[in-house]
C-alpha positions as CSV (number, residue, x, y, z in Angstrom):
1,M,103.4,76.8,151.5
2,S,102.9,76.8,147.8
3,T,102.9,80.4,147.7
4,T,106.3,80.8,149.5
5,I,107.8,78.1,147.2
6,C,106.7,79.9,144.1
7,Q,107.9,83.2,145.6
8,V,111.4,81.8,146.5
9,M,111.9,79.9,143.1
10,G,111.0,83.1,141.1
11,F,113.7,85.1,143.2
12,I,116.2,82.3,142.5
13,V,115.5,82.0,138.9
14,S,115.3,86.0,138.4
15,S,118.6,86.1,140.5
16,L,120.2,83.7,137.9
17,G,118.6,85.6,134.9
18,V,119.9,89.0,136.2
19,A,123.4,87.5,136.7
20,G,123.7,86.0,133.4
21,C,122.6,89.4,131.8
22,M,125.6,90.9,133.4
23,V,127.9,88.3,132.4
24,A,126.8,88.5,129.0
25,T,127.1,92.3,128.9
26,A,130.6,92.0,130.2
27,M,131.8,89.2,127.6
28,D,134.1,90.1,124.6
29,M,132.6,87.3,122.5
30,W,129.6,88.9,121.0
31,S,130.7,88.1,117.5
32,T,133.4,85.9,116.5
33,Q,135.4,85.5,113.2
34,D,133.9,82.9,110.8
35,L,136.4,80.3,110.1
36,Y,134.5,78.2,107.5
37,D,136.5,79.0,104.5
38,N,139.8,79.7,106.3
39,P,140.1,77.2,109.3
40,V,144.0,77.6,109.5
41,T,144.6,81.3,110.4
42,A,147.3,82.8,112.6
43,V,144.9,85.5,113.8
44,F,141.5,85.1,115.4
45,Q,139.4,88.1,116.1
46,Y,136.3,88.7,118.1
47,Q,134.4,91.6,119.3
48,G,132.1,92.5,122.3
49,L,130.1,95.4,123.3
50,W,133.0,97.4,125.0
51,R,136.1,96.3,122.9
52,S,137.4,94.0,120.4
53,C,140.1,91.7,120.7
54,V,142.7,89.6,118.5
55,R,144.1,86.5,119.6
56,Q,147.3,85.0,117.8
57,S,148.1,81.5,117.5
58,S,151.1,81.9,120.0
59,G,148.3,82.4,122.7
60,F,148.8,86.2,122.9
61,T,145.5,88.2,123.2
62,E,145.4,92.0,122.7
63,C,142.2,93.9,123.2
64,R,141.5,97.4,122.5
65,P,138.3,99.3,123.8
66,Y,136.4,101.3,121.5
67,F,137.6,104.8,122.0
68,T,134.5,106.5,120.4
69,I,130.8,106.7,121.1
70,L,129.5,108.8,118.3
71,G,131.5,106.8,115.6
72,L,129.7,103.4,116.6
73,P,126.5,102.5,114.7
74,A,123.2,103.4,116.1
75,M,122.0,99.9,116.4
76,F,125.2,98.8,118.4
77,Q,124.5,101.8,120.9
78,A,121.0,100.8,121.1
79,V,122.1,97.1,122.2
80,R,124.2,98.7,124.9
81,A,121.5,100.8,126.2
82,L,118.9,97.8,126.3
83,M,121.4,95.8,128.2
84,I,122.2,98.3,130.6
85,V,118.6,99.1,131.4
86,G,117.7,95.2,131.7
87,I,120.5,95.2,134.3
88,V,119.4,98.1,136.2
89,L,115.7,96.8,136.4
90,G,116.8,93.6,137.4
91,I,119.1,94.7,140.4
92,L,116.2,97.1,141.5
93,G,113.7,94.0,141.2
94,L,116.2,92.0,143.4
95,L,116.3,94.5,146.1
96,V,112.5,94.9,146.6
97,C,112.1,91.1,146.2
98,I,114.2,90.5,149.0
99,F,112.1,92.8,151.4
100,A,108.8,90.9,149.8
101,L,109.8,87.6,150.6
102,K,107.1,85.8,152.8
103,C,109.9,84.0,154.8
104,I,111.5,87.2,155.9
105,R,109.6,89.4,158.5
106,I,110.4,92.9,158.7
107,G,108.5,94.8,161.5
108,N,104.9,94.7,161.1
109,M,104.8,94.5,157.2
110,E,101.3,93.4,156.3
111,D,100.9,90.8,153.7
112,S,99.3,93.3,151.3
113,A,102.4,95.4,151.3
114,K,104.4,92.3,150.3
115,A,101.8,91.2,147.7
116,T,102.5,94.7,146.1
117,M,106.3,94.4,146.4
118,T,106.2,91.0,144.9
119,L,104.1,92.2,142.0
120,T,106.4,95.1,141.3
121,S,109.6,92.9,141.3
122,G,107.9,90.5,139.1
123,I,107.3,93.3,136.6
124,M,110.7,94.6,136.8
125,F,112.1,90.9,136.3
126,I,109.8,90.8,133.2
127,V,111.0,94.0,131.7
128,A,114.4,93.1,132.4
129,G,114.2,89.9,130.5
130,L,112.4,91.5,127.5
131,C,115.3,94.2,127.3
132,A,117.8,91.4,127.5
133,I,116.2,89.3,124.8
134,T,115.7,92.4,122.6
135,G,119.3,93.6,122.9
136,V,120.7,90.3,122.0
137,S,118.3,89.6,119.2
138,V,119.1,93.2,117.5
139,F,122.8,92.3,117.7
140,A,122.2,88.7,116.2
141,N,120.2,90.3,113.4
142,M,123.0,92.9,112.6
143,L,125.7,90.0,112.5
144,V,123.0,88.0,110.0
145,T,122.8,90.9,107.9
146,N,126.5,91.7,107.7
147,F,127.4,88.1,107.3
148,W,125.1,87.7,104.2
149,M,126.4,90.8,102.7
150,S,130.1,89.8,103.1
151,T,129.2,86.4,101.6
152,A,127.5,87.9,98.4
153,N,130.6,90.4,98.0
154,M,132.8,87.3,98.3
155,Y,131.1,85.3,95.6
156,Q,131.1,88.4,93.3
157,G,134.8,88.6,93.5
158,I,135.1,92.0,95.1
159,Q,138.5,92.5,96.5
160,N,139.3,93.5,100.2
161,V,136.5,91.7,101.4
162,Q,136.1,92.1,105.2
163,N,136.0,89.3,107.6
164,R,132.9,87.7,108.2
165,Y,131.6,87.3,111.8
166,T,129.2,84.8,113.4
167,F,127.4,84.2,116.6
168,G,129.5,84.4,119.9
169,S,128.9,82.7,122.9
170,A,127.6,85.7,124.7
171,L,124.5,85.8,122.4
172,F,123.6,82.5,123.8
173,V,124.2,83.5,127.3
174,G,121.9,86.5,126.8
175,W,119.3,84.7,125.5
176,V,119.2,82.0,128.2
177,A,119.5,84.9,130.8
178,G,116.8,86.9,129.4
179,G,114.5,83.8,129.5
180,L,115.5,83.1,133.3
181,A,114.6,86.6,134.2
182,L,111.3,86.4,132.3
183,V,110.2,83.1,133.9
184,G,111.4,84.4,137.3
185,G,109.0,87.6,136.9
186,I,106.1,85.5,135.7
187,M,106.4,83.3,138.8
188,M,106.7,86.4,141.1
189,C,103.3,87.7,139.7
190,L,101.9,84.4,140.0
191,A,103.0,84.3,143.8
192,C,101.5,87.8,144.4
193,R,98.0,86.0,144.1
194,G,98.7,83.9,147.1
195,L,100.0,86.8,149.3
196,I,96.7,88.7,149.1
197,P,94.6,88.5,152.2
198,E,91.3,86.4,152.2
199,E,89.2,89.2,153.6
200,S,90.3,91.7,150.8
201,R,89.4,89.4,148.1
202,Y,86.2,88.2,149.3
203,K,84.1,91.0,150.7
204,A,80.7,90.0,152.5
205,V,77.8,92.0,151.3
206,S,74.8,92.8,153.7
207,Y,71.5,93.7,152.3
208,N,69.3,95.8,154.4
209,A,65.5,96.4,153.9
210,S,64.7,99.5,152.4
211,G,61.8,100.3,154.9
212,P,62.5,101.5,158.2
213,N,59.4,100.0,159.8
214,I,59.0,96.7,157.9
215,S,58.8,93.8,160.4
216,Y,58.7,90.3,159.7
217,R,56.5,87.6,161.2
218,T,57.4,84.1,162.2
219,G,54.8,82.5,160.1
220,P,55.2,81.3,156.7
221,Y,54.9,83.7,153.9
222,K,53.3,86.5,156.2
223,V,54.6,89.9,156.1
224,A,53.0,93.0,158.0
225,S,54.0,96.3,157.1
226,G,53.9,99.5,159.3
227,Y,52.5,101.4,156.6
228,E,49.1,99.4,156.3
229,P,46.1,101.6,157.2
230,E,45.1,100.8,160.7
231,T,41.4,99.1,161.0
232,K,39.0,101.5,162.3
233,I,36.1,100.6,164.4
234,R,33.3,103.0,164.4
235,K,31.1,103.4,167.4
236,G,27.6,101.9,167.0
237,T,25.7,98.9,166.5
238,G,26.2,97.3,162.9
239,Y,28.9,99.7,161.8
240,E,31.9,97.8,162.9
241,E,33.9,96.9,160.0
242,A,35.1,93.4,159.5
243,A,38.5,92.7,160.5
244,R,40.9,90.3,158.7
245,S,41.6,87.1,160.8
246,E,44.9,85.5,161.1
247,D,44.1,83.0,158.4
248,G,43.7,85.5,155.7
249,R,39.8,85.1,155.8
250,R,37.4,88.0,156.4
251,S,34.7,87.7,159.2
252,Y,31.2,89.0,158.8
253,P,28.9,90.6,161.4
254,S,26.3,88.2,162.9
255,K,22.6,88.6,163.2
256,H,23.2,89.5,166.9
257,D,25.2,92.4,166.1
258,Y,22.3,94.1,164.3
259,V,19.9,93.6,167.5
């Protein structure tokens, strides 16, 4: 029961994480204009991964997509690629996880196959979460670098200083979504252990005697081997070899045997 609960909870948490990654990628507010030095402005600018927008004080908003790909910074394109890879891996992980749920029976699928699919989906969710967290962190590092460069130029009195941009709401959505996908993937990997059949985890080992003709007697600590030399009895008076008795002591010939 605990395995099923862990698997279902991992599926739900991972689904929320993948959905959050998709929402964060589509949002336009990855970077917003910093209004610390100019709180009253007629124009407010914010940018996303796919377009930049301008919102006027009248409420009118105009957005323009980026018409170039090669003209964008390399780190900006890397962030796009990381988010897309995370979304694709998350969707594939969800498809695999649906068929791996223990509460869903499809034909005669064995528990070992479900365990393998659960582990595969968990690894996909972990990689998707890491891609999302890495992409958002790289974009945040770009914003921090540009922010302090603009601040330094501002204090040096350089004219035509560009607007400073700070963290947008999409960054926080991406961080949370990547964390959820990562946690969900870990839960799926933990649930995989409970789906492995018991006989495959604990295999009995039988030990056989190496000699084919070894027999075991019922008496304590007495073992007879088929390879021991047989007792030979010579014909004639007084030439019988003493045989070993059952209690382990040797019997000697009596006086009447030599008569």
